[in-house]
Structure formats: C-alpha cells, structure tokens
Rosetta silent file (secondary structure, phi, psi, omega in degrees, C-alpha in Angstrom):
SEQUENCE: XXXXXXXXXXXXXXXXXXXXXXXXXXXXXXXXXXXXXXXXXXXXXXXXXXXXXXXXXXXXXXXXXXXXXXXXXXXXXXXXXXXXXXXXXXXXXXXXXXXXXXXXXXXXXXXXXXXXXXXXXXXXXXXXXXXXXXXXXXXXXXXXXXXXXXXXXXXXXXXXXXXXXXXXXXXXXXXXXXXXXXXXXXXXXXXXXXXXXXXXXXXXXXXXXXXXXXXXXXXXXXXXXXXXXXXXXXXXXXXXXXXXXXXXXXXXXXXXXXXXXXXXXXXX
SCORE:     score description
SCORE:     0.000 S_00000001
   1 L     0.000  152.422 -170.543    8.284   53.772   49.872 S_00000001
   2 L   -92.285   -9.735 -174.691   10.691   51.024   50.309 S_00000001
   3 L   -70.293  168.310 -168.370   12.978   51.222   47.511 S_00000001
   4 L   -71.805  -34.501 -176.322   16.537   52.352   47.988 S_00000001
   5 L   -95.374   -2.299 -173.972   16.046   55.743   46.265 S_00000001
   6 L   -97.005  159.858 -177.951   12.514   56.417   47.596 S_00000001
   7 E  -133.566  149.471  173.368   11.494   58.424   50.522 S_00000001
   8 E  -135.927 -168.330  178.094    8.569   58.577   52.827 S_00000001
   9 E  -129.941  151.401  175.686    7.754   60.378   55.949 S_00000001
  10 E  -131.389  118.264 -164.607    7.590   59.447   59.661 S_00000001
  11 L    69.214 -130.709  173.560    5.948   62.164   61.445 S_00000001
  12 L  -107.455   16.133 -178.572    6.910   65.209   59.622 S_00000001
  13 E  -116.636  138.239 -179.379   10.438   64.325   58.561 S_00000001
  14 E   -66.414  128.103 -178.474   11.530   62.750   55.436 S_00000001
  15 E  -134.665  140.959  168.285   13.103   59.359   56.082 S_00000001
  16 E   -67.261  143.491 -178.917   14.433   56.574   54.004 S_00000001
  17 L  -112.284   32.667  172.519   12.427   53.501   54.111 S_00000001
  18 L   -59.172  149.249  177.175   14.991   50.812   53.246 S_00000001
  19 L   -70.255  154.425 -176.627   14.317   47.551   54.999 S_00000001
  20 L   -64.555  154.828 -175.082   16.654   46.957   58.062 S_00000001
  21 L  -100.335  -10.912 -178.483   20.100   45.482   57.382 S_00000001
  22 L   -54.027  125.781 -173.505   20.281   43.406   60.620 S_00000001
  23 L   -64.874  -17.064 -178.665   21.422   39.927   59.624 S_00000001
  24 L   -81.062   -7.729  171.800   18.882   38.484   62.091 S_00000001
  25 L   -76.436  120.090 -171.620   16.098   39.759   59.984 S_00000001
  26 L   -66.364  156.345 -176.846   14.871   36.925   57.567 S_00000001
  27 L   -90.827  -16.211 -177.527   15.304   37.659   53.938 S_00000001
  28 L  -133.135  166.120 -177.819   12.305   35.884   52.675 S_00000001
  29 L  -137.159  152.928  176.558    8.611   35.466   53.629 S_00000001
  30 L   -85.653  153.102 -179.067    6.116   32.829   52.990 S_00000001
  31 L   -68.619  133.331  170.631    3.240   33.683   50.618 S_00000001
  32 L  -116.754    5.838 -175.637   -0.018   34.453   52.454 S_00000001
  33 L   -95.243  132.042 -174.113   -2.374   35.292   49.746 S_00000001
  34 L   -68.696  160.178 -178.437   -4.792   32.443   48.921 S_00000001
  35 L   -60.105  -26.528 -175.308   -4.795   30.819   45.594 S_00000001
  36 L   -75.669   -7.628 -179.511   -8.135   32.243   44.632 S_00000001
  37 L   109.732  -99.090 -179.521   -6.768   35.835   44.441 S_00000001
  38 L   -68.948  143.927  178.245   -8.641   38.057   46.876 S_00000001
  39 L   -74.856  165.859 -175.481   -8.402   37.409   50.613 S_00000001
  40 L   -75.420  152.866 -173.406  -11.354   36.482   52.532 S_00000001
  41 H   -64.577  -36.554 -179.045  -13.567   39.250   53.954 S_00000001
  42 H   -69.964  -38.451  174.113  -12.901   37.986   57.422 S_00000001
  43 H   -64.384  -37.480 -174.734   -9.112   38.398   57.013 S_00000001
  44 H   -71.025  -39.927  176.161   -9.523   41.781   55.796 S_00000001
  45 H   -65.715  -35.719  177.633  -11.709   42.815   58.631 S_00000001
  46 H   -73.228  -33.370  179.692   -9.314   41.305   61.110 S_00000001
  47 H   -73.631  -19.136  174.306   -6.403   43.164   59.554 S_00000001
  48 H   -55.188  -38.817  178.074   -8.349   46.447   60.024 S_00000001
  49 H   -60.917  -37.962  178.318   -7.474   46.065   63.609 S_00000001
  50 H   -60.808  -16.475 -174.202   -3.684   46.212   62.693 S_00000001
  51 H  -104.492    1.064 -177.100   -4.256   49.713   61.275 S_00000001
  52 L   -62.136  -31.090  178.737   -5.841   51.294   64.316 S_00000001
  53 L   -68.663  -37.577 -175.363   -2.627   52.850   65.450 S_00000001
  54 H   -66.750  -22.729 -174.536   -2.186   54.432   61.988 S_00000001
  55 H   -69.154   -5.879 -172.133   -5.733   56.037   62.436 S_00000001
  56 H   -84.137  -13.917  177.062   -4.289   58.357   65.041 S_00000001
  57 L   -62.894  155.691  176.585   -2.460   60.424   62.270 S_00000001
  58 L   -61.779  146.117  179.576   -3.985   63.632   61.232 S_00000001
  59 L  -119.509  128.453  178.107   -6.825   63.679   58.686 S_00000001
  60 L   -60.191  139.227  171.507   -7.321   66.821   56.521 S_00000001
  61 L  -127.748  165.002  174.671  -10.595   68.523   57.053 S_00000001
  62 L    65.573   31.820 -173.256  -12.259   71.419   55.373 S_00000001
  63 L  -102.853  146.615  172.196  -10.484   70.650   52.083 S_00000001
  64 L  -107.008   30.837  176.560  -11.519   71.274   48.534 S_00000001
  65 H   -58.571  -40.665  173.682   -9.067   68.680   47.282 S_00000001
  66 H   -57.230  -39.027 -178.564  -11.770   66.508   45.826 S_00000001
  67 H   -68.215  -26.028  177.621  -13.117   69.402   43.800 S_00000001
  68 H   -62.589  -29.969 -177.029   -9.622   70.070   42.463 S_00000001
  69 L  -110.086   29.146  171.483   -9.550   66.837   40.679 S_00000001
  70 L    75.221   19.426  178.038  -13.137   66.972   39.394 S_00000001
  71 L  -120.563  159.136  173.626  -14.809   64.896   42.084 S_00000001
  72 L  -115.508  116.525 -175.168  -17.250   65.724   44.845 S_00000001
  73 L  -118.957   28.283 -171.700  -16.110   64.253   48.188 S_00000001
  74 L   -62.298  129.714  172.910  -18.088   66.202   50.704 S_00000001
  75 H   -34.411  -42.214  178.491  -18.363   64.178   53.901 S_00000001
  76 H   -75.817  -24.580  179.614  -22.199   64.273   53.906 S_00000001
  77 H   -80.945  -39.803  175.003  -22.296   63.069   50.382 S_00000001
  78 H   -62.995  -40.680  175.920  -19.902   60.120   51.305 S_00000001
  79 H   -70.273  -27.470  168.635  -21.946   59.292   54.253 S_00000001
  80 L   -47.387  -27.475 -173.771  -25.067   59.084   52.078 S_00000001
  81 L   -80.032  -10.297 -177.186  -23.696   55.984   50.592 S_00000001
  82 L   -86.495  140.324 -178.366  -23.795   54.213   53.996 S_00000001
  83 L   -62.195  162.162 -174.019  -27.089   52.433   54.839 S_00000001
  84 H   -59.210  -44.720  173.598  -29.338   54.364   57.383 S_00000001
  85 H   -46.642  -52.458  179.670  -28.579   51.845   60.116 S_00000001
  86 H   -70.537  -35.662  176.932  -24.888   52.193   59.886 S_00000001
  87 H   -62.255  -19.544  174.200  -25.042   55.985   59.603 S_00000001
  88 H   -71.356  -23.749  175.710  -26.532   55.963   63.007 S_00000001
  89 H   -71.042  -35.639  173.340  -23.415   54.397   64.262 S_00000001
  90 H   -58.102  -50.221 -177.957  -21.464   57.299   62.819 S_00000001
  91 H   -72.114  -32.692 -165.791  -23.619   59.769   64.787 S_00000001
  92 H  -116.983    3.861 -178.176  -23.947   57.887   67.986 S_00000001
  93 L   131.740 -157.014 -174.336  -20.833   55.773   68.292 S_00000001
  94 L   -86.122  -36.451  178.164  -19.510   52.463   67.134 S_00000001
  95 L    76.723 -151.828 -174.134  -22.545   50.326   67.376 S_00000001
  96 L  -101.410  121.895  178.740  -22.482   46.529   66.792 S_00000001
  97 L   -82.716  162.667  175.047  -19.430   45.266   65.033 S_00000001
  98 L   -68.048  154.606  171.912  -19.476   42.206   62.631 S_00000001
  99 L   -68.291  107.553 -171.211  -18.768   38.759   63.972 S_00000001
 100 L   -74.216  -21.127  173.298  -15.134   38.165   63.100 S_00000001
 101 L   -94.730   14.475  168.831  -15.219   34.462   63.245 S_00000001
 102 L  -102.737  148.321  174.054  -18.027   34.358   60.586 S_00000001
 103 L   -93.806  135.376  179.117  -17.375   34.417   56.909 S_00000001
 104 L  -117.549  148.701  165.291  -19.334   37.233   54.966 S_00000001
 105 L   -87.281  150.145  177.474  -19.825   37.762   51.365 S_00000001
 106 L   -42.477  126.818  177.728  -19.013   41.150   49.950 S_00000001
 107 L    92.041   -5.963 -178.092  -21.747   43.562   50.964 S_00000001
 108 L   -70.842  -44.934 -176.920  -23.260   41.492   53.679 S_00000001
 109 L   -93.044  -48.576  168.135  -21.986   43.746   56.468 S_00000001
 110 L  -150.967  152.131 -179.724  -21.548   47.066   54.711 S_00000001
 111 L   -66.038  138.093  177.199  -21.041   47.960   51.072 S_00000001
 112 L   -81.824  164.056 -165.474  -17.495   48.211   49.915 S_00000001
 113 L   -98.262  -49.991 -171.327  -16.396   51.454   48.415 S_00000001
 114 L   -66.537  134.344  166.817  -13.756   51.004   45.587 S_00000001
 115 L   -85.955  174.986  173.328  -14.842   50.533   41.997 S_00000001
 116 H   -41.942  -48.332 -176.341  -12.676   48.997   39.499 S_00000001
 117 H   -77.117  -32.515  172.801  -10.780   52.007   38.708 S_00000001
 118 H   -72.705  -36.034  172.278  -10.139   52.988   42.316 S_00000001
 119 H   -51.360  -52.251  179.974   -9.009   49.497   43.056 S_00000001
 120 H   -58.114  -38.339 -175.432   -6.454   49.555   40.351 S_00000001
 121 H   -73.887  -43.381  179.725   -5.167   52.924   41.432 S_00000001
 122 H   -60.181  -38.727 -176.828   -5.102   51.760   45.141 S_00000001
 123 H   -74.099  -31.456  175.833   -3.146   48.612   44.237 S_00000001
 124 H   -69.210  -40.858  170.543   -0.662   50.597   42.242 S_00000001
 125 H   -58.815  -56.603 -178.512   -0.190   53.121   44.961 S_00000001
 126 H   -58.909  -39.797  178.707    0.137   50.695   47.774 S_00000001
 127 H   -68.973  -21.504  174.100    2.706   48.722   45.690 S_00000001
 128 H   -81.461  -29.473  177.752    4.696   51.806   45.076 S_00000001
 129 H   -81.422  -34.794  175.850    4.795   52.518   48.732 S_00000001
 130 L  -126.004   78.286 -175.627    5.467   48.892   49.758 S_00000001
 131 L   -78.803  164.683  173.241    6.910   47.174   46.746 S_00000001
 132 L   -67.957  134.879  177.379    8.047   43.506   46.615 S_00000001
 133 E  -148.359 -172.409 -175.315   11.650   43.181   47.681 S_00000001
 134 L   -64.449  -18.213 -178.371   13.949   40.633   49.367 S_00000001
 135 L   -96.915  -10.101 -174.861   12.192   41.146   52.698 S_00000001
 136 E   174.209  161.112  179.026    8.766   40.661   51.738 S_00000001
 137 L   -67.554  161.798  169.460    5.830   40.520   49.134 S_00000001
 138 L   -59.931  163.995 -174.137    4.204   43.758   47.741 S_00000001
 139 H   -67.131  -39.737  177.372    1.398   45.247   49.638 S_00000001
 140 H   -62.367  -24.206 -176.380   -1.299   44.001   47.112 S_00000001
 141 H   -75.795  -18.989 -176.269   -0.031   40.438   47.629 S_00000001
 142 H  -121.400   30.251  165.879   -0.985   40.255   51.235 S_00000001
 143 L    85.482    9.257 -176.664   -4.395   41.930   50.990 S_00000001
 144 H   -50.900  -46.390 -169.497   -3.532   45.600   51.866 S_00000001
 145 H   -71.210  -33.319  177.873   -5.803   46.938   49.265 S_00000001
 146 H   -70.791  -33.777  169.360   -8.840   44.875   50.354 S_00000001
 147 H   -59.703  -50.633 -176.860   -8.089   46.127   53.898 S_00000001
 148 H   -66.351  -31.080  178.359   -8.107   49.751   53.091 S_00000001
 149 H   -55.141  -53.476 -175.091  -11.426   49.131   50.998 S_00000001
 150 H   -61.726  -42.944 -178.040  -12.975   47.695   54.254 S_00000001
 151 H   -58.073  -48.525 -178.598  -11.532   50.501   56.303 S_00000001
 152 H   -79.543   -8.794  175.463  -12.992   53.396   54.292 S_00000001
 153 H   -86.933  -24.929 -175.644  -16.225   51.427   53.880 S_00000001
 154 L   -68.395  129.231 -169.031  -16.820   50.931   57.584 S_00000001
 155 L   -79.855   49.746 -174.992  -19.657   53.148   59.009 S_00000001
 156 L  -122.077  164.239 -164.915  -17.610   54.498   61.946 S_00000001
 157 H   -56.985  -59.103 -176.099  -16.430   58.021   62.680 S_00000001
 158 H   -64.260  -46.965 -179.210  -12.707   57.818   61.823 S_00000001
 159 H   -62.683  -31.493  178.434  -13.313   55.595   58.708 S_00000001
 160 H   -69.199  -33.380 -175.893  -16.056   57.818   57.473 S_00000001
 161 H   -79.739  -31.643 -178.116  -13.655   60.798   57.839 S_00000001
 162 H   -82.146  -25.815 -172.555  -10.793   58.895   55.882 S_00000001
 163 H   -50.700  -54.715  179.658  -13.195   57.795   53.036 S_00000001
 164 H   -64.402  -29.227  176.427  -13.277   61.161   51.145 S_00000001
 165 H   -72.013  -37.513 -179.517   -9.622   61.621   51.665 S_00000001
 166 H   -73.232  -37.818  177.436   -8.591   58.334   50.336 S_00000001
 167 H   -72.092  -37.617  176.649  -10.885   58.540   47.263 S_00000001
 168 H   -68.575  -38.753  172.165   -9.861   61.964   46.438 S_00000001
 169 H   -53.259  -38.785  175.667   -6.237   60.857   46.748 S_00000001
 170 H   -61.568  -48.003  175.371   -6.845   57.981   44.363 S_00000001
 171 H   -57.888  -37.601  179.906   -8.450   60.420   41.898 S_00000001
 172 H   -73.578  -35.529  174.478   -5.613   62.755   42.103 S_00000001
 173 H   -61.104  -34.760  175.227   -3.034   60.170   41.274 S_00000001
 174 H   -68.638  -45.031 -179.310   -4.940   59.157   38.286 S_00000001
 175 H   -66.683  -42.164 -176.259   -5.496   62.744   37.214 S_00000001
 176 H   -70.311  -35.961  175.017   -1.769   63.628   37.674 S_00000001
 177 H   -61.321  -39.069  179.828   -0.686   60.590   35.806 S_00000001
 178 H   -68.174  -31.919 -176.012   -2.915   61.469   32.938 S_00000001
 179 H   -76.770  -31.259 -174.336   -1.689   65.060   32.886 S_00000001
 180 H   -80.842  -38.503 -165.855    2.119   64.055   33.106 S_00000001
 181 L  -134.911   56.613  164.561    2.138   61.053   30.910 S_00000001
 182 L    69.595   22.712  174.795   -0.134   61.287   28.049 S_00000001
 183 L   102.273   -9.715 -172.668   -3.573   60.289   29.403 S_00000001
 184 L   -75.808  150.027  174.597   -2.418   57.232   31.051 S_00000001
 185 L   -67.129  164.703 -171.596   -3.848   56.013   34.404 S_00000001
 186 H   -64.372  -47.313  177.339   -1.629   55.774   37.501 S_00000001
 187 H   -56.348  -19.390 -174.047   -1.789   51.927   37.233 S_00000001
 188 H  -104.275    1.092 -178.637   -0.451   51.849   33.753 S_00000001
 189 L   -78.561  154.033  171.137    2.736   53.914   34.511 S_00000001
 190 L   -67.205  169.781  176.278    6.199   52.447   34.899 S_00000001
 191 H   -63.851  -36.052  171.841    7.560   52.200   38.363 S_00000001
 192 H   -58.055  -48.538 -178.980    9.806   55.220   37.752 S_00000001
 193 H   -60.436  -40.988 -179.138    6.837   57.320   36.626 S_00000001
 194 H   -66.442  -39.480 -176.747    4.697   56.417   39.657 S_00000001
 195 H   -70.981  -30.863  176.140    7.626   57.155   41.935 S_00000001
 196 H   -69.272  -29.939 -179.702    8.049   60.607   40.290 S_00000001
 197 H   -74.326  -45.965 -174.908    4.523   61.475   41.139 S_00000001
 198 H   -75.926  -16.553  178.799    4.767   60.219   44.654 S_00000001
 199 H   -77.333  -15.550  173.660    8.016   61.881   45.371 S_00000001
 200 L   -82.769   -5.884 -176.988    6.367   65.324   44.904 S_00000001
 201 L  -135.288   14.815  179.607    3.834   64.650   47.618 S_00000001
 202 L   -76.029  -18.639  179.450    5.715   62.248   49.985 S_00000001
 203 L  -132.553   96.666 -164.285    6.695   65.014   52.319 S_00000001
 204 H   -58.751  -37.050 -175.395    3.826   67.448   52.876 S_00000001
 205 H   -63.418  -30.767 -176.948    6.081   70.416   54.419 S_00000001
 206 H   -90.403   -0.617 -175.044    8.240   70.328   51.197 S_00000001
 207 L   -84.005  147.851  178.996    5.426   69.989   48.755 S_00000001
 208 L   -57.343  148.178 -176.060    4.479   72.925   46.438 S_00000001
 209 H   -52.074  -36.399  178.269    1.542   74.867   47.531 S_00000001
 210 H   -74.888    4.204  179.488   -0.770   73.415   44.914 S_00000001
 211 H  -120.756    8.041 -179.110    0.200   69.918   46.100 S_00000001
 212 H   -63.037  -49.562 -173.121   -0.276   70.349   49.879 S_00000001
 213 H   -68.294  -38.208  178.448   -3.698   68.720   49.937 S_00000001
 214 H   -69.464  -27.979  172.914   -2.503   65.817   47.706 S_00000001
 215 H   -64.210  -39.417 -177.747    0.529   65.430   50.130 S_00000001
 216 H   -69.819  -45.713  172.974   -1.884   65.167   52.999 S_00000001
 217 H   -56.310  -38.792 -178.577   -4.033   62.557   51.212 S_00000001
 218 H   -64.596  -43.362 -179.686   -0.838   60.615   50.276 S_00000001
 219 H   -58.716  -35.843 -179.143    0.166   60.585   53.961 S_00000001
 220 H   -71.136  -40.119 -179.040   -3.034   59.134   54.993 S_00000001
 221 H   -65.853  -40.570  179.763   -3.047   56.446   52.417 S_00000001
 222 H   -64.593  -44.810  172.639    0.633   55.579   53.326 S_00000001
 223 H   -52.123  -47.539  174.031   -0.386   55.263   56.893 S_00000001
 224 H   -73.042  -33.513  176.280   -3.075   52.867   56.312 S_00000001
 225 H   -62.516  -39.289  174.702   -0.946   50.851   53.880 S_00000001
 226 H   -64.614  -46.335  178.549    1.870   50.554   56.530 S_00000001
 227 H   -49.902  -48.269 -176.300   -0.728   49.777   59.235 S_00000001
 228 H   -72.499  -38.283 -172.820   -2.284   46.946   57.119 S_00000001
 229 H   -73.683  -43.016  178.169    0.991   45.598   55.824 S_00000001
 230 L   -80.902    3.515  165.501    2.673   45.194   59.298 S_00000001
 231 L   -93.537   13.426 -178.527   -0.431   43.664   60.631 S_00000001
 232 L  -114.666  159.595  176.035    0.064   40.618   58.472 S_00000001
 233 H   -57.968  -31.568  175.369    2.337   37.554   59.137 S_00000001
 234 H   -64.624  -46.799 -172.187    4.420   38.751   56.028 S_00000001
 235 H   -71.682  -29.128  174.701    4.876   42.120   57.501 S_00000001
 236 H   -68.768  -41.502  178.378    6.015   40.690   60.967 S_00000001
 237 H   -69.305  -31.789  176.724    8.586   38.635   59.210 S_00000001
 238 H   -55.918  -39.189 -172.164    9.749   41.625   57.216 S_00000001
 239 H  -100.857   -0.176 -179.874   10.720   43.360   60.493 S_00000001
 240 L    85.010   20.881  179.423   11.918   40.256   62.341 S_00000001
 241 L   -78.795  126.845 -173.076    8.931   40.248   64.736 S_00000001
 242 L  -121.912   26.561  174.833    8.660   36.901   66.530 S_00000001
 243 L   -69.208 -168.638 -177.089    5.769   37.584   68.829 S_00000001
 244 L    38.607   41.437  171.169    2.477   35.646   69.213 S_00000001
 245 L  -113.097  128.465 -173.436    4.175   32.458   69.495 S_00000001
 246 L   -73.042  138.028  179.513    2.999   30.133   72.258 S_00000001
 247 L  -121.273  136.479  177.949    5.715   29.025   74.792 S_00000001
 248 L   -67.979  -16.845  177.738    5.506   25.888   76.970 S_00000001
 249 L  -166.151  158.377  177.644    7.072   27.959   79.801 S_00000001
 250 L  -120.575  121.852 -177.528    8.499   31.411   80.298 S_00000001
 251 L  -113.042   32.163  177.851   11.846   31.640   82.214 S_00000001
 252 L    84.710  172.156  177.534   12.139   35.518   82.000 S_00000001
 253 L   -55.843  143.734  178.683   13.920   37.629   79.563 S_00000001
 254 L   -53.948  156.501 -176.553   17.088   36.271   77.883 S_00000001
 255 H   -63.938  -47.685 -176.255   20.384   37.142   79.703 S_00000001
 256 H   -59.727  -32.997 -174.343   21.606   39.084   76.634 S_00000001
 257 H   -68.292  -42.331 -171.679   18.337   41.302   76.716 S_00000001
 258 H   -77.851  -28.974  173.654   18.829   42.042   80.485 S_00000001
 259 H   -68.136  -42.160  178.269   22.495   42.889   80.007 S_00000001
 260 H   -53.640  -48.429  177.600   21.685   45.268   77.169 S_00000001
 261 H   -72.386  -17.611 -177.890   19.139   47.076   79.426 S_00000001
 262 L    76.641   25.013  178.383   21.434   47.060   82.478 S_00000001
 263 L  -112.472  163.224  173.013   18.786   45.309   84.605 S_00000001
 264 L  -117.789  138.888  177.168   18.642   42.230   86.705 S_00000001
 265 L   -67.998  126.246  174.977   16.016   39.512   86.766 S_00000001
 266 L  -126.058    0.150 -177.577   14.490   39.392   90.315 S_00000001
 267 L  -111.586  123.802  174.927   11.185   37.584   89.842 S_00000001
 268 L  -103.939    0.000    0.000   11.538   33.694   89.661 S_00000001
C-alpha cells in the first residue's frame, strides 16, 4: 500500500511503499482513463503483458482457503468455466492468442470472470494497495481491475492457477469485512477499516496462523495490481520512467551517467 502508514511486502520482507522523494520524479500524471468509464478490452489485454514479471511470484497450491470463506474454488471447477477449446490450451500450452490490434467486445475472446460483487471488492482492494496520491491516480482509475479480470479469465496455465486464488481472496476480504464491521462489504468500509484488514495479511510470515492463506492470496493480488499499474503510462510517470521515447539520434549514455558508473564511452 502506498500510504505513509501502510506497509506491503517486497519478497518476504515488509517494506514501506511511500512514493520516491527524488525531486526529478513528476508530482502529477495525466489521466489515462477514457471518459466512457471502463477501458477498452484491447488496452486491458495489452496491459496483461506488463504483469508477466509479477506472475513469477509463488502461487499457493493445495489450499482450502476457498472453503474457509464458504466458496468452492477447486482448480478443476474453475477450469470448467472456460470453453472446451480454451481448456485445451491450458493442458497443451498457450495456443492462439487474441489479435491485439483488434477491438473485441467483452466475451468474444474468453468469458470474463468477475461478477459485480467481485469487481467492487477488487476495485476497493486495488485502490487500498495503490491509492490516489500526489504521484498518480488510484489503481482503478487506470484500468487495473479490468486487467486483473482479463488475467484471471485467460485460459492459460498461470492465469488458471491464479483464478481460484484471486477469487478466494476477494471473497475473504468481503467475509472479513462483514465479520469485523457489522455485515458491511469490503467496498463499503472506510479507508482506515480497509487498511486494518490488509495490515493483518500484508506480510505472510507475520500473519496469524489462521490468516496465512489469506496473506498468500493478498500477496498474489498485490503482485498483479503492481504489475498492471506500473505497466501503464501513469505508472511510468509515477516512478519517473522516461523510456519508450523515440530519439532522432543516440549519442551514447549521458556523461553524468558514465561518471556515476565509473566507466568510459568507447564506442562512437
């Protein structure tokens, strides 16, 4: 979580996720969400690529976490929701990907997973992890929730493994919110109430035994949220990334960079 008092994990160690204080990092970002609300499906699928690195983090297996919150999330039952042709991709490899320069209507490539309740919980959780601040918009404002929905809906091995984990995690935050705060859904809590739940599961090694599975699910959702967010133009600006800019010519690394690294430019 990016707030000053919030904590998240990087690897297995708790770390503060305050934004950098380097004065070269821009303090504002341009809005990237279309006026119509939801981002285009093409954008969401393209941003899936930005979360590939996050997919290397461990995913819990053999868990009864879904049953603990009154849901059935067995991988075979989740896979049953995917069309037969797509399930063949899970068993035999990646198969044929969508054409990314074509506009698709929801459901044309593969069915999306989140229902309205899950989408509300995902939006609230993503915005708790990556809230709007001086450095950038909230996660939901740049399509992170849509990207995660695409990710867990894709008929591939890693995504199919993540689907029950993410769905169980969303069910858990709603169930925990109801238990702690008079039957309210997670999306209906105050920011402080949401953080109090997340703080109990944001560092798996320190989580109580009964919250270990929830902590692992939270870690997976957080990794996908960060991967999606920092794969957007808003995310690039938040960390001062200036790549992907066409140059009329390249004269080598700047002198100050070479000096900092203690190397000399030898190629002209």
